[in-house]
py3Dmol code that shows the C-alpha trace and the ligand (Angstrom):
import py3Dmol

protein = """\
ATOM      1  CA  MET A   1       5.176  30.046 -17.548  1.00  0.00           C
ATOM      2  CA  THR A   2       1.756  28.987 -18.668  1.00  0.00           C
ATOM      3  CA  LYS A   3      -1.022  28.181 -16.192  1.00  0.00           C
ATOM      4  CA  GLN A   4      -0.478  24.573 -17.084  1.00  0.00           C
ATOM      5  CA  ASP A   5       3.153  24.661 -16.269  1.00  0.00           C
ATOM      6  CA  GLU A   6       2.266  26.278 -12.875  1.00  0.00           C
ATOM      7  CA  LEU A   7      -0.282  23.537 -12.224  1.00  0.00           C
ATOM      8  CA  ASP A   8       2.194  20.779 -13.264  1.00  0.00           C
ATOM      9  CA  ALA A   9       4.779  22.262 -10.774  1.00  0.00           C
ATOM     10  CA  ILE A  10       2.301  22.370  -7.951  1.00  0.00           C
ATOM     11  CA  PHE A  11       1.100  18.765  -8.629  1.00  0.00           C
ATOM     12  CA  LYS A  12       4.743  17.611  -8.682  1.00  0.00           C
ATOM     13  CA  ARG A  13       5.294  19.063  -5.268  1.00  0.00           C
ATOM     14  CA  ILE A  14       1.973  17.564  -4.032  1.00  0.00           C
ATOM     15  CA  ALA A  15       3.159  14.097  -5.280  1.00  0.00           C
ATOM     16  CA  GLY A  16       6.372  14.574  -3.198  1.00  0.00           C
ATOM     17  CA  GLU A  17       4.271  15.391  -0.145  1.00  0.00           C
ATOM     18  CA  HIS A  18       2.140  12.380  -0.782  1.00  0.00           C
ATOM     19  CA  GLY A  19       5.268  10.169  -0.824  1.00  0.00           C
ATOM     20  CA  LYS A  20       6.184  11.525   2.741  1.00  0.00           C
ATOM     21  CA  LEU A  21       2.576  10.811   3.829  1.00  0.00           C
ATOM     22  CA  THR A  22       2.861   7.252   2.521  1.00  0.00           C
ATOM     23  CA  ALA A  23       6.124   6.681   4.443  1.00  0.00           C
ATOM     24  CA  LYS A  24       4.215   7.684   7.587  1.00  0.00           C
ATOM     25  CA  GLN A  25       1.267   5.503   6.755  1.00  0.00           C
ATOM     26  CA  ILE A  26       3.672   2.524   6.293  1.00  0.00           C
ATOM     27  CA  GLU A  27       4.914   3.003   9.867  1.00  0.00           C
ATOM     28  CA  PHE A  28       1.428   3.455  11.195  1.00  0.00           C
ATOM     29  CA  ALA A  29       0.227   0.214   9.545  1.00  0.00           C
ATOM     30  CA  ILE A  30       3.212  -1.786  10.717  1.00  0.00           C
ATOM     31  CA  ARG A  31       2.692  -0.506  14.251  1.00  0.00           C
ATOM     32  CA  GLU A  32      -1.137  -1.088  14.247  1.00  0.00           C
ATOM     33  CA  ILE A  33      -0.927  -4.671  12.843  1.00  0.00           C
ATOM     34  CA  GLY A  34       1.986  -5.261  15.055  1.00  0.00           C
ATOM     35  CA  ARG A  35      -0.274  -4.944  18.133  1.00  0.00           C
ATOM     36  CA  VAL A  36      -0.833  -8.576  17.576  1.00  0.00           C
ATOM     37  CA  ARG A  37       2.631  -9.230  19.090  1.00  0.00           C
ATOM     38  CA  GLY A  38       1.273  -8.000  22.354  1.00  0.00           C
ATOM     39  CA  ASP A  39      -1.768 -10.187  22.088  1.00  0.00           C
ATOM     40  CA  ILE A  40       0.488 -13.163  21.489  1.00  0.00           C
ATOM     41  CA  ALA A  41       2.712 -12.371  24.329  1.00  0.00           C
ATOM     42  CA  ASN A  42      -0.233 -12.357  26.757  1.00  0.00           C
ATOM     43  CA  MET A  43      -1.527 -15.634  25.193  1.00  0.00           C
ATOM     44  CA  LEU A  44       1.904 -17.187  25.682  1.00  0.00           C
ATOM     45  CA  ALA A  45       2.122 -16.033  29.362  1.00  0.00           C
ATOM     46  CA  ASP A  46      -1.287 -17.666  29.957  1.00  0.00           C
ATOM     47  CA  TYR A  47      -0.049 -20.973  28.588  1.00  0.00           C
ATOM     48  CA  ALA A  48       3.356 -21.020  30.349  1.00  0.00           C
ATOM     49  CA  GLY A  49       3.930 -23.162  33.392  1.00  0.00           C
ATOM     50  CA  ALA A  50       5.886 -22.150  36.468  1.00  0.00           C
ATOM     51  CA  ASN A  51       9.229 -22.884  34.781  1.00  0.00           C
ATOM     52  CA  GLY A  52       8.468 -20.368  31.971  1.00  0.00           C
ATOM     53  CA  THR A  53       7.936 -22.840  29.152  1.00  0.00           C
ATOM     54  CA  ILE A  54       4.823 -24.358  27.588  1.00  0.00           C
ATOM     55  CA  LYS A  55       4.127 -28.121  27.709  1.00  0.00           C
ATOM     56  CA  ARG A  56       3.981 -29.764  24.378  1.00  0.00           C
ATOM     57  CA  SER A  57       0.654 -31.293  25.270  1.00  0.00           C
ATOM     58  CA  ARG A  58      -0.723 -27.713  25.150  1.00  0.00           C
ATOM     59  CA  LEU A  59       0.608 -27.038  21.708  1.00  0.00           C
ATOM     60  CA  MET A  60      -2.497 -28.004  19.713  1.00  0.00           C
ATOM     61  CA  ARG A  61      -4.723 -25.813  21.867  1.00  0.00           C
ATOM     62  CA  LEU A  62      -2.411 -22.902  21.636  1.00  0.00           C
ATOM     63  CA  LEU A  63      -2.251 -23.205  17.858  1.00  0.00           C
ATOM     64  CA  ARG A  64      -5.966 -23.301  17.671  1.00  0.00           C
ATOM     65  CA  GLU A  65      -6.114 -20.175  19.685  1.00  0.00           C
ATOM     66  CA  LEU A  66      -3.964 -18.549  17.084  1.00  0.00           C
ATOM     67  CA  GLU A  67      -7.123 -18.354  15.037  1.00  0.00           C
ATOM     68  CA  THR A  68      -8.311 -15.569  17.253  1.00  0.00           C
ATOM     69  CA  VAL A  69      -4.923 -13.831  16.590  1.00  0.00           C
ATOM     70  CA  GLU A  70      -5.549 -14.068  12.884  1.00  0.00           C
ATOM     71  CA  GLN A  71      -9.013 -12.400  13.389  1.00  0.00           C
ATOM     72  CA  SER A  72      -7.191  -9.561  15.261  1.00  0.00           C
ATOM     73  CA  LEU A  73      -4.595  -9.308  12.498  1.00  0.00           C
ATOM     74  CA  ARG A  74      -7.421  -8.871   9.984  1.00  0.00           C
ATOM     75  CA  GLN A  75      -9.152  -6.422  12.131  1.00  0.00           C
ATOM     76  CA  TYR A  76      -6.026  -4.262  12.790  1.00  0.00           C
ATOM     77  CA  GLY A  77      -5.151  -4.461   9.101  1.00  0.00           C
ATOM     78  CA  THR A  78      -8.545  -3.569   7.848  1.00  0.00           C
ATOM     79  CA  ASP A  79      -8.909  -0.546  10.133  1.00  0.00           C
ATOM     80  CA  ALA A  80      -5.449   0.687   9.362  1.00  0.00           C
ATOM     81  CA  LEU A  81      -5.897   0.364   5.588  1.00  0.00           C
ATOM     82  CA  ASN A  82      -9.306   1.954   5.691  1.00  0.00           C
ATOM     83  CA  GLY A  83      -7.923   4.916   7.617  1.00  0.00           C
ATOM     84  CA  ILE A  84      -5.011   5.236   5.188  1.00  0.00           C
ATOM     85  CA  ILE A  85      -7.133   5.128   2.043  1.00  0.00           C
ATOM     86  CA  GLU A  86      -9.441   7.826   3.567  1.00  0.00           C
ATOM     87  CA  GLU A  87      -6.411   9.972   4.473  1.00  0.00           C
ATOM     88  CA  SER A  88      -4.870   9.782   0.970  1.00  0.00           C
ATOM     89  CA  ALA A  89      -8.229  10.472  -0.723  1.00  0.00           C
ATOM     90  CA  GLU A  90      -8.742  13.515   1.556  1.00  0.00           C
ATOM     91  CA  PHE A  91      -5.239  14.665   0.965  1.00  0.00           C
ATOM     92  CA  ALA A  92      -5.540  14.400  -2.822  1.00  0.00           C
ATOM     93  CA  VAL A  93      -8.913  16.198  -3.017  1.00  0.00           C
ATOM     94  CA  LYS A  94      -7.954  18.963  -0.639  1.00  0.00           C
ATOM     95  CA  ARG A  95      -4.544  19.703  -2.362  1.00  0.00           C
ATOM     96  CA  ALA A  96      -5.972  19.439  -5.860  1.00  0.00           C
ATOM     97  CA  ASN A  97      -8.673  21.822  -4.925  1.00  0.00           C
ATOM     98  CA  VAL A  98      -6.320  24.440  -3.421  1.00  0.00           C
ATOM     99  CA  ALA A  99      -3.940  24.091  -6.492  1.00  0.00           C
ATOM    100  CA  VAL A 100      -6.647  24.508  -9.123  1.00  0.00           C
ATOM    101  CA  GLU A 101      -8.440  27.367  -7.219  1.00  0.00           C
ATOM    102  CA  LYS A 102      -4.928  29.129  -6.945  1.00  0.00           C
ATOM    103  CA  VAL A 103      -4.043  28.813 -10.597  1.00  0.00           C
ATOM    104  CA  VAL A 104      -7.379  29.263 -12.451  1.00  0.00           C
ATOM    105  CA  GLY A 105      -9.610  30.677  -9.696  1.00  0.00           C
ATOM    106  CA  VAL A 106     -12.290  27.856  -9.932  1.00  0.00           C
ATOM    107  CA  ALA A 107     -12.993  25.541  -7.048  1.00  0.00           C
ATOM    108  CA  LEU A 108     -13.592  21.867  -7.608  1.00  0.00           C
ATOM    109  CA  VAL A 109     -16.759  20.058  -6.814  1.00  0.00           C
ATOM    110  CA  THR A 110     -15.602  17.854  -3.812  1.00  0.00           C
ATOM    111  CA  ALA A 111     -19.013  16.928  -2.230  1.00  0.00           C
ATOM    112  CA  SER A 112     -19.065  13.075  -1.475  1.00  0.00           C
ATOM    113  CA  LEU A 113     -15.829  12.709  -3.415  1.00  0.00           C
ATOM    114  CA  ASN A 114     -13.913  11.160  -0.499  1.00  0.00           C
ATOM    115  CA  GLN A 115     -16.603   8.493  -0.083  1.00  0.00           C
ATOM    116  CA  ASN A 116     -16.636   7.605  -3.859  1.00  0.00           C
ATOM    117  CA  VAL A 117     -12.865   7.227  -3.789  1.00  0.00           C
ATOM    118  CA  ILE A 118     -12.986   4.950  -0.667  1.00  0.00           C
ATOM    119  CA  ASP A 119     -15.712   2.799  -2.295  1.00  0.00           C
ATOM    120  CA  TYR A 120     -13.814   2.473  -5.437  1.00  0.00           C
ATOM    121  CA  VAL A 121     -10.627   1.501  -3.778  1.00  0.00           C
ATOM    122  CA  ALA A 122     -12.282  -0.957  -1.428  1.00  0.00           C
ATOM    123  CA  SER A 123     -14.116  -2.781  -4.231  1.00  0.00           C
ATOM    124  CA  ARG A 124     -11.506  -2.574  -6.963  1.00  0.00           C
ATOM    125  CA  PHE A 125     -10.335  -6.012  -8.321  1.00  0.00           C
ATOM    126  CA  GLY A 126      -6.638  -5.886  -8.859  1.00  0.00           C
ATOM    127  CA  ASP A 127      -4.536  -7.960 -11.365  1.00  0.00           C
ATOM    128  CA  ASP A 128      -4.431 -10.631  -8.672  1.00  0.00           C
ATOM    129  CA  GLY A 129      -8.204 -10.993  -8.890  1.00  0.00           C
ATOM    130  CA  LEU A 130      -8.618  -9.880  -5.326  1.00  0.00           C
ATOM    131  CA  VAL A 131     -10.289  -6.994  -3.638  1.00  0.00           C
ATOM    132  CA  LEU A 132      -8.794  -5.010  -0.727  1.00  0.00           C
ATOM    133  CA  SER A 133     -10.276  -7.164   1.967  1.00  0.00           C
ATOM    134  CA  ASP A 134      -8.901 -10.377   0.369  1.00  0.00           C
ATOM    135  CA  ARG A 135      -5.411  -8.823   0.275  1.00  0.00           C
ATOM    136  CA  VAL A 136      -5.541  -7.768   3.917  1.00  0.00           C
ATOM    137  CA  TRP A 137      -6.803 -11.265   4.694  1.00  0.00           C
ATOM    138  CA  SER A 138      -4.057 -13.138   2.738  1.00  0.00           C
ATOM    139  CA  THR A 139      -1.363 -10.918   4.283  1.00  0.00           C
ATOM    140  CA  SER A 140      -2.830 -11.747   7.764  1.00  0.00           C
ATOM    141  CA  GLY A 141      -2.791 -15.382   6.848  1.00  0.00           C
ATOM    142  CA  VAL A 142       0.792 -15.429   5.874  1.00  0.00           C
ATOM    143  CA  ILE A 143       1.801 -13.580   9.002  1.00  0.00           C
ATOM    144  CA  ARG A 144      -0.258 -15.933  11.110  1.00  0.00           C
ATOM    145  CA  ASP A 145       1.273 -19.029   9.465  1.00  0.00           C
ATOM    146  CA  ALA A 146       4.865 -17.629   9.892  1.00  0.00           C
ATOM    147  CA  ILE A 147       4.189 -17.001  13.667  1.00  0.00           C
ATOM    148  CA  ALA A 148       2.488 -20.479  14.068  1.00  0.00           C
ATOM    149  CA  THR A 149       5.424 -22.203  12.488  1.00  0.00           C
ATOM    150  CA  GLN A 150       7.870 -20.466  14.796  1.00  0.00           C
ATOM    151  CA  LEU A 151       5.806 -21.175  17.893  1.00  0.00           C
ATOM    152  CA  ARG A 152       5.431 -24.813  17.093  1.00  0.00           C
ATOM    153  CA  SER A 153       9.128 -25.266  16.751  1.00  0.00           C
ATOM    154  CA  ASP A 154       9.918 -23.239  19.876  1.00  0.00           C
ATOM    155  CA  ILE A 155       7.480 -25.142  22.051  1.00  0.00           C
ATOM    156  CA  ILE A 156       8.895 -28.545  20.735  1.00  0.00           C
ATOM    157  CA  LYS A 157      12.381 -27.303  21.606  1.00  0.00           C
ATOM    158  CA  GLY A 158      11.135 -26.179  25.063  1.00  0.00           C
ATOM    159  CA  GLU A 159      12.099 -22.557  24.602  1.00  0.00           C
ATOM    160  CA  SER A 160      11.103 -20.038  27.255  1.00  0.00           C
ATOM    161  CA  VAL A 161       8.172 -17.699  26.726  1.00  0.00           C
ATOM    162  CA  GLY A 162      10.711 -14.821  26.798  1.00  0.00           C
ATOM    163  CA  THR A 163      12.510 -16.359  23.781  1.00  0.00           C
ATOM    164  CA  MET A 164       9.269 -17.060  22.014  1.00  0.00           C
ATOM    165  CA  VAL A 165       8.102 -13.566  22.320  1.00  0.00           C
ATOM    166  CA  ARG A 166      11.427 -12.359  20.890  1.00  0.00           C
ATOM    167  CA  ASN A 167      11.116 -14.879  18.039  1.00  0.00           C
ATOM    168  CA  VAL A 168       7.540 -13.644  17.263  1.00  0.00           C
ATOM    169  CA  ARG A 169       8.885 -10.160  16.955  1.00  0.00           C
ATOM    170  CA  LYS A 170      11.627 -11.261  14.536  1.00  0.00           C
ATOM    171  CA  VAL A 171       9.099 -13.244  12.430  1.00  0.00           C
ATOM    172  CA  TYR A 172       6.841 -10.193  12.319  1.00  0.00           C
ATOM    173  CA  ASP A 173       9.677  -7.944  11.276  1.00  0.00           C
ATOM    174  CA  ASN A 174      10.406 -10.280   8.454  1.00  0.00           C
ATOM    175  CA  GLN A 175       6.926  -9.969   7.157  1.00  0.00           C
ATOM    176  CA  THR A 176       6.541  -6.217   7.278  1.00  0.00           C
ATOM    177  CA  TRP A 177       7.673  -5.853   3.731  1.00  0.00           C
ATOM    178  CA  MET A 178       4.109  -7.316   2.795  1.00  0.00           C
ATOM    179  CA  ILE A 179       2.455  -4.589   4.800  1.00  0.00           C
ATOM    180  CA  LYS A 180       4.617  -1.937   3.146  1.00  0.00           C
ATOM    181  CA  ARG A 181       3.691  -3.221  -0.278  1.00  0.00           C
ATOM    182  CA  LEU A 182       0.021  -3.248   0.583  1.00  0.00           C
ATOM    183  CA  VAL A 183       0.082   0.342   1.939  1.00  0.00           C
ATOM    184  CA  VAL A 184       2.115   1.812  -0.904  1.00  0.00           C
ATOM    185  CA  THR A 185      -0.265   0.159  -3.409  1.00  0.00           C
ATOM    186  CA  GLU A 186      -3.536   1.205  -1.812  1.00  0.00           C
ATOM    187  CA  SER A 187      -2.521   4.594  -0.698  1.00  0.00           C
ATOM    188  CA  ASN A 188      -1.345   5.652  -4.073  1.00  0.00           C
ATOM    189  CA  THR A 189      -4.380   4.105  -5.756  1.00  0.00           C
ATOM    190  CA  ALA A 190      -6.505   6.221  -3.526  1.00  0.00           C
ATOM    191  CA  TYR A 191      -4.455   9.238  -4.318  1.00  0.00           C
ATOM    192  CA  ARG A 192      -4.650   8.873  -8.126  1.00  0.00           C
ATOM    193  CA  THR A 193      -8.267   7.867  -8.086  1.00  0.00           C
ATOM    194  CA  ALA A 194      -9.204  10.976  -6.035  1.00  0.00           C
ATOM    195  CA  SER A 195      -7.155  13.099  -8.497  1.00  0.00           C
ATOM    196  CA  CYS A 196      -9.016  11.590 -11.489  1.00  0.00           C
ATOM    197  CA  MET A 197     -12.464  11.817  -9.972  1.00  0.00           C
ATOM    198  CA  SER A 198     -11.988  15.446  -8.918  1.00  0.00           C
ATOM    199  CA  ALA A 199     -10.858  16.317 -12.464  1.00  0.00           C
ATOM    200  CA  GLU A 200     -13.883  14.408 -13.829  1.00  0.00           C
ATOM    201  CA  ARG A 201     -16.263  16.505 -11.981  1.00  0.00           C
ATOM    202  CA  SER A 202     -14.534  19.788 -12.741  1.00  0.00           C
ATOM    203  CA  GLU A 203     -15.264  22.035 -15.573  1.00  0.00           C
ATOM    204  CA  VAL A 204     -11.613  23.146 -15.866  1.00  0.00           C
ATOM    205  CA  ALA A 205     -10.269  19.779 -17.178  1.00  0.00           C
ATOM    206  CA  ASP A 206     -11.721  17.128 -19.603  1.00  0.00           C
ATOM    207  CA  TRP A 207      -8.356  15.340 -19.647  1.00  0.00           C
ATOM    208  CA  VAL A 208      -5.723  14.262 -17.177  1.00  0.00           C
ATOM    209  CA  ARG A 209      -2.070  13.401 -17.585  1.00  0.00           C
ATOM    210  CA  ILE A 210      -0.344  10.380 -15.848  1.00  0.00           C
ATOM    211  CA  VAL A 211       3.240  11.346 -14.738  1.00  0.00           C
ATOM    212  CA  GLU A 212       5.523   8.321 -13.952  1.00  0.00           C
ATOM    213  CA  ASN A 213       7.386   8.897 -10.793  1.00  0.00           C
ATOM    214  CA  GLY A 214       9.491   5.778 -10.076  1.00  0.00           C
ATOM    215  CA  SER A 215      12.710   6.230 -11.999  1.00  0.00           C
ATOM    216  CA  ARG A 216      14.915   4.630  -9.397  1.00  0.00           C
ATOM    217  CA  HIS A 217      13.618   1.104 -10.175  1.00  0.00           C
ATOM    218  CA  PRO A 218      16.117  -0.697 -12.369  1.00  0.00           C
ATOM    219  CA  ARG A 219      13.352  -1.967 -14.666  1.00  0.00           C
ATOM    220  CA  HIS A 220      11.146   1.093 -14.451  1.00  0.00           C
ATOM    221  CA  LYS A 221      10.755   1.321 -18.281  1.00  0.00           C
ATOM    222  CA  GLU A 222       8.882  -2.081 -18.177  1.00  0.00           C
ATOM    223  CA  HIS A 223       6.414  -0.647 -15.639  1.00  0.00           C
ATOM    224  CA  ALA A 224       2.877  -0.065 -16.868  1.00  0.00           C
ATOM    225  CA  CYS A 225       2.950   3.517 -15.609  1.00  0.00           C
ATOM    226  CA  TYR A 226       6.014   4.231 -17.719  1.00  0.00           C
ATOM    227  CA  LYS A 227       4.216   2.930 -20.816  1.00  0.00           C
ATOM    228  CA  LEU A 228       1.073   4.799 -20.019  1.00  0.00           C
ATOM    229  CA  ALA A 229       2.925   7.994 -19.483  1.00  0.00           C
ATOM    230  CA  HIS A 230       4.577   7.677 -22.902  1.00  0.00           C
ATOM    231  CA  GLU A 231       1.476   6.656 -24.806  1.00  0.00           C
ATOM    232  CA  ASN A 232      -0.462   9.148 -26.943  1.00  0.00           C
ATOM    233  CA  ARG A 233      -3.715   7.318 -27.030  1.00  0.00           C
ATOM    234  CA  TYR A 234      -6.128   9.984 -28.006  1.00  0.00           C
ATOM    235  CA  GLY A 235      -3.780  12.229 -29.976  1.00  0.00           C
ATOM    236  CA  GLU A 236      -3.949  14.801 -27.087  1.00  0.00           C
ATOM    237  CA  GLY A 237      -0.379  14.198 -26.093  1.00  0.00           C
ATOM    238  CA  ASP A 238       1.840  11.655 -24.221  1.00  0.00           C
ATOM    239  CA  GLY A 239       0.229  10.291 -21.024  1.00  0.00           C
ATOM    240  CA  ILE A 240      -3.083  12.090 -21.571  1.00  0.00           C
ATOM    241  CA  PHE A 241      -6.235  10.070 -20.670  1.00  0.00           C
ATOM    242  CA  ARG A 242      -9.773  10.466 -19.797  1.00  0.00           C
ATOM    243  CA  PRO A 243     -10.315  10.715 -16.023  1.00  0.00           C
ATOM    244  CA  THR A 244     -12.584   7.808 -16.339  1.00  0.00           C
ATOM    245  CA  ASP A 245      -9.872   5.510 -17.751  1.00  0.00           C
ATOM    246  CA  THR A 246      -9.464   3.444 -14.720  1.00  0.00           C
ATOM    247  CA  GLU A 247      -6.278   1.638 -15.835  1.00  0.00           C
ATOM    248  CA  ILE A 248      -4.343   4.971 -14.716  1.00  0.00           C
ATOM    249  CA  TYR A 249      -5.728   4.687 -11.256  1.00  0.00           C
ATOM    250  CA  GLN A 250      -3.477   1.690 -10.502  1.00  0.00           C
ATOM    251  CA  PRO A 251      -0.972   0.816 -13.311  1.00  0.00           C
ATOM    252  CA  HIS A 252       0.816  -1.782 -11.226  1.00  0.00           C
ATOM    253  CA  ILE A 253       1.545  -2.699  -7.510  1.00  0.00           C
ATOM    254  CA  GLN A 254       3.546  -0.165  -5.498  1.00  0.00           C
ATOM    255  CA  CYS A 255       3.218   2.368  -8.241  1.00  0.00           C
ATOM    256  CA  SER A 256       3.817   6.061  -7.259  1.00  0.00           C
ATOM    257  CA  SER A 257       2.798   7.679 -10.559  1.00  0.00           C
ATOM    258  CA  TYR A 258       0.495  10.698 -10.193  1.00  0.00           C
ATOM    259  CA  ILE A 259      -2.216  12.423 -12.075  1.00  0.00           C
ATOM    260  CA  VAL A 260      -2.225  16.095 -13.217  1.00  0.00           C
ATOM    261  CA  PRO A 261      -5.369  17.685 -14.606  1.00  0.00           C
ATOM    262  CA  VAL A 262      -5.051  19.157 -18.112  1.00  0.00           C
ATOM    263  CA  LEU A 263      -6.552  22.561 -18.195  1.00  0.00           C
ATOM    264  CA  ASN A 264      -9.191  23.054 -20.892  1.00  0.00           C
ATOM    265  CA  PRO A 265      -8.148  25.764 -23.469  1.00  0.00           C
ATOM    266  CA  GLU A 266     -10.366  28.481 -22.049  1.00  0.00           C
ATOM    267  CA  TYR A 267      -8.539  28.273 -18.688  1.00  0.00           C
ATOM    268  CA  LEU A 268      -4.985  28.419 -20.202  1.00  0.00           C
TER     269      LEU A 268
END
"""
ligand_1 = """\
1
ZN
Zn 4.558 2.955 -11.642
"""
view = py3Dmol.view(width=600, height=400)
view.addModel(protein, "pdb")
view.setStyle({"model": 0}, {"cartoon": {"style": "trace"}})
view.addModel(ligand_1, "xyz")
view.setStyle({"model": 1}, {"stick": {}})
view.zoomTo()
view.show()
């Protein structure tokens, strides 16, 4: 087994661990952003009359107050996503450092690396033309709209606050796929960006390799990560790129491909 094989095996294992971390991050984000359900329940209780329903005449005011709910959604979402990105960056930097030190005996240069990754991920424009805060805001807006539509119809029907709270929960549960998509995308981008940036600063690797990791998807071969992983752009081998080639940081949304440093010949 060459040192490169050894490193490849460790990075594959790290990618699996990052997948488990992402699953926890999804749960965390859904729970954090879901705090808004409690805020709405309190608001509905304030608006309800003695009979447990809300008068139609109060509908417009209540819907206006949902604006504050959207602000909370954005705040919970922004805080959760920032924490997740930081966690994935830290995870990648720490694990890569331990792995490289173990295999070739050289420590990576990690000073201010986490912050650079966070800055990159927060300001990155996606294929959608949006930055992270726009994506959090648009997700918040969609959830707010879905909840507002439900509340409007429940109030007009004269439903009780108890029913409305239950319906808000259902509406939220139906939208959590959007949160999942956001978390998987951003967490993995932070992970790959951190892997590339740590390789870039290291003397042990001038090149990195992208490994595609999503073979369960029926159209996986159409994914950008698959194409990149099988492209020999520089004549260095399939999937081998410069750590500064930012297209490998985020090949497509929800991409779980990962980055392995390619050891320079003197370290093999
Ligand atoms: Zn992919």
